[in-house]
C-alpha positions as CSV (number, residue, x, y, z in Angstrom):
1,M,-38.9,11.2,35.3
2,N,-37.5,10.4,31.9
3,P,-39.3,11.6,28.7
4,L,-42.1,9.2,27.8
5,P,-41.9,7.8,24.2
6,L,-45.6,7.2,23.9
7,V,-46.7,10.8,24.8
8,T,-46.9,13.8,22.6
9,G,-46.8,17.3,24.0
10,V,-49.0,19.9,22.3
11,V,-48.8,23.6,22.5
12,L,-52.0,25.5,21.5
13,A,-50.8,28.7,19.9
14,G,-53.5,29.3,17.3
15,G,-55.5,32.1,19.1
16,A,-56.0,35.5,17.6
17,S,-54.4,37.2,20.6
18,S,-56.7,40.2,20.1
19,R,-56.5,41.3,23.8
20,M,-52.7,41.1,23.8
21,G,-52.4,43.0,20.5
22,T,-49.6,40.7,19.3
23,S,-48.8,37.0,19.4
24,K,-49.1,35.8,23.0
25,A,-46.8,32.9,22.3
26,R,-44.0,35.3,21.2
27,V,-44.5,37.8,24.0
28,L,-41.4,38.1,26.2
29,L,-42.0,37.2,29.9
30,N,-38.9,38.0,31.9
31,G,-36.9,37.9,28.7
32,K,-38.2,34.6,27.4
33,P,-41.1,34.0,24.9
34,M,-44.1,32.5,26.7
35,I,-44.1,29.5,24.4
36,G,-40.6,28.7,25.6
37,Y,-41.9,28.1,29.1
38,V,-44.5,25.7,27.8
39,T,-42.2,23.8,25.5
40,D,-39.7,23.5,28.4
41,V,-42.3,21.9,30.6
42,L,-43.4,19.5,27.9
43,S,-39.8,18.6,27.1
44,A,-39.6,17.3,30.7
45,V,-42.1,14.6,30.0
46,T,-41.7,13.8,26.3
47,D,-39.3,14.3,23.3
48,T,-42.2,14.6,20.9
49,I,-43.8,18.0,20.7
50,M,-46.0,19.8,18.2
51,V,-47.4,23.3,17.9
52,I,-50.9,24.1,16.7
53,S,-51.1,27.4,15.1
54,N,-52.8,29.1,12.1
55,T,-49.9,31.4,11.5
56,D,-46.3,31.0,10.2
57,D,-44.8,32.5,13.3
58,F,-43.1,29.4,14.4
59,A,-41.0,28.2,11.5
60,D,-37.8,28.7,13.6
61,L,-38.9,26.2,16.3
62,P,-37.7,22.6,16.1
63,Y,-41.2,21.3,16.2
64,P,-43.8,20.5,13.5
65,V,-46.6,23.1,13.3
66,Y,-50.1,22.2,12.2
67,P,-53.1,24.5,11.5
68,D,-56.6,23.9,12.7
69,V,-58.6,21.6,10.5
70,F,-61.7,23.5,11.5
71,R,-60.9,27.2,11.6
72,G,-62.4,29.7,14.0
73,C,-63.5,27.1,16.6
74,G,-61.3,28.2,19.4
75,P,-59.2,25.9,21.6
76,L,-61.4,22.9,20.9
77,G,-60.5,23.2,17.2
78,G,-56.8,23.3,18.1
79,I,-57.1,20.2,20.2
80,H,-59.0,18.4,17.4
81,S,-56.1,19.3,15.0
82,A,-53.6,17.9,17.5
83,L,-55.4,14.6,17.9
84,T,-55.8,14.3,14.1
85,H,-52.0,14.7,13.6
86,T,-50.6,12.9,16.6
87,T,-49.1,9.4,16.4
88,T,-49.5,8.7,20.1
89,E,-52.6,7.7,22.1
90,I,-51.7,10.0,25.0
91,N,-51.3,13.8,24.4
92,V,-50.5,16.5,26.9
93,V,-52.1,19.8,25.8
94,V,-51.1,23.1,27.2
95,S,-52.1,26.6,26.0
96,C,-49.2,28.9,25.1
97,D,-50.5,31.6,27.5
98,M,-50.0,29.3,30.6
99,P,-46.3,29.8,31.3
100,F,-46.5,28.8,35.0
101,V,-47.6,25.2,34.5
102,T,-45.1,22.8,36.0
103,P,-43.8,19.3,35.1
104,H,-45.2,18.2,38.4
105,I,-48.7,19.1,37.3
106,I,-48.3,17.2,34.0
107,R,-47.0,14.1,35.8
108,V,-50.0,14.1,38.2
109,L,-52.4,14.2,35.2
110,L,-50.5,11.5,33.4
111,D,-50.6,9.3,36.5
112,A,-54.4,9.8,36.8
113,Q,-55.4,9.5,33.1
114,A,-55.9,5.6,33.0
115,S,-58.5,4.9,30.3
116,A,-60.2,8.3,30.3
117,M,-60.5,10.3,27.0
118,V,-59.6,13.5,28.8
119,T,-57.9,14.2,32.2
120,V,-58.0,17.7,33.4
121,P,-57.0,19.5,36.7
122,V,-59.4,21.2,39.0
123,H,-57.8,23.9,41.2
124,N,-59.7,25.8,43.8
125,G,-63.0,24.8,42.1
126,N,-61.9,25.9,38.6
127,T,-61.6,23.3,35.8
128,E,-58.6,23.9,33.6
129,P,-59.2,22.2,30.2
130,L,-56.3,23.9,28.5
131,C,-53.8,22.0,30.6
132,G,-54.9,18.4,30.2
133,V,-54.2,15.0,28.9
134,Y,-56.2,14.1,25.8
135,S,-56.6,10.6,24.2
136,R,-56.4,10.3,20.5
137,R,-59.7,8.4,20.8
138,A,-61.4,11.7,21.6
139,A,-60.8,13.1,18.0
140,T,-64.0,11.6,16.5
141,T,-66.3,12.9,19.1
142,I,-64.7,16.3,19.1
143,E,-65.0,16.4,15.3
144,K,-68.7,15.8,15.5
145,L,-69.1,18.6,18.0
146,L,-67.2,21.0,15.7
147,Q,-69.4,20.0,12.8
148,R,-72.4,21.0,14.9
149,Q,-70.7,24.3,15.8
150,Q,-70.5,23.2,19.5
151,W,-67.2,24.8,20.4
152,K,-67.3,25.2,24.2
153,M,-64.6,23.4,26.0
154,M,-66.7,22.7,29.1
155,D,-69.5,21.2,27.0
156,A,-67.0,18.9,25.3
157,L,-65.7,17.7,28.7
158,K,-69.3,16.7,29.7
159,I,-69.7,14.6,26.5
160,L,-66.3,13.0,26.6
161,T,-65.2,10.5,29.2
162,T,-63.4,12.9,31.5
163,T,-61.4,12.4,34.7
164,Y,-61.2,15.5,36.9
165,V,-58.2,15.6,39.2
166,D,-58.5,18.0,42.2
167,V,-55.0,19.4,42.7
168,S,-56.1,22.0,45.2
169,S,-54.4,20.2,48.2
170,M,-51.2,19.4,46.4
171,G,-49.3,22.5,47.3
172,I,-49.6,23.9,43.8
173,A,-49.2,27.7,43.6
174,D,-52.3,29.7,42.9
175,H,-50.8,31.3,39.8
176,C,-49.8,27.9,38.1
177,F,-52.9,27.9,35.9
178,T,-52.9,31.6,35.1
179,N,-53.6,32.7,31.5
180,I,-51.7,35.8,30.4
181,N,-54.0,37.4,27.9
182,T,-53.5,41.2,28.2
183,P,-50.6,43.6,28.5
184,G,-51.7,44.4,32.0
185,E,-51.5,40.7,33.0
186,L,-48.1,40.5,31.4
187,Q,-46.9,43.5,33.3
188,K,-48.1,42.0,36.6
189,Y,-45.8,38.9,36.1
190,D,-43.0,40.4,34.1
191,R,-40.5,40.9,36.8
192,P,-37.4,38.9,37.9
193,S,-38.9,38.0,41.3
194,T,-41.7,36.0,39.7
195,H,-41.5,32.4,40.6
196,F,-41.7,30.1,37.6
197,Q,-42.4,26.4,37.4
198,G,-41.2,25.8,40.9
199,E,-42.0,22.1,41.2
200,D,-40.1,19.5,39.3
């Protein structure tokens, strides 16, 4: 599939990374920064990518970097910032600590999104809101939630028009939605035999 001109890829990299002890986005996984896995996947579906971060760690990347408009609100604040700055209706959001997401997963979500404000995968009963397609139309509702200090992702999905895509039977590897948050989790997957982004 060729890159889509009307889609923006968004990397959420604004977390404090307190459990990792250093920037998760910059941590090397099999010799490559975790953010590199995510930008590679997004590059397979769009030429337009932005990074959401409250640090200046990413000045060397060839993408615009925007801070949260509402600070300290977690991933929902990062998504709000992305939807505020985007110029496209459709936005693929992936957290920087999800290096195993594949282009295939993103394409499945894009195919399913239709008119929903949010489209997220469900894998083995678990909803994965930090790998999803978000409409720019969701920005106003999310902003109201943040103003009321309602920051939980799952609560936001209940309020927004959300399409849930069950990908459990699509042959997607169990680790595809894994978040790497700690040095122990990093060590588990930091080995040459780890299978990355196996589907196209």
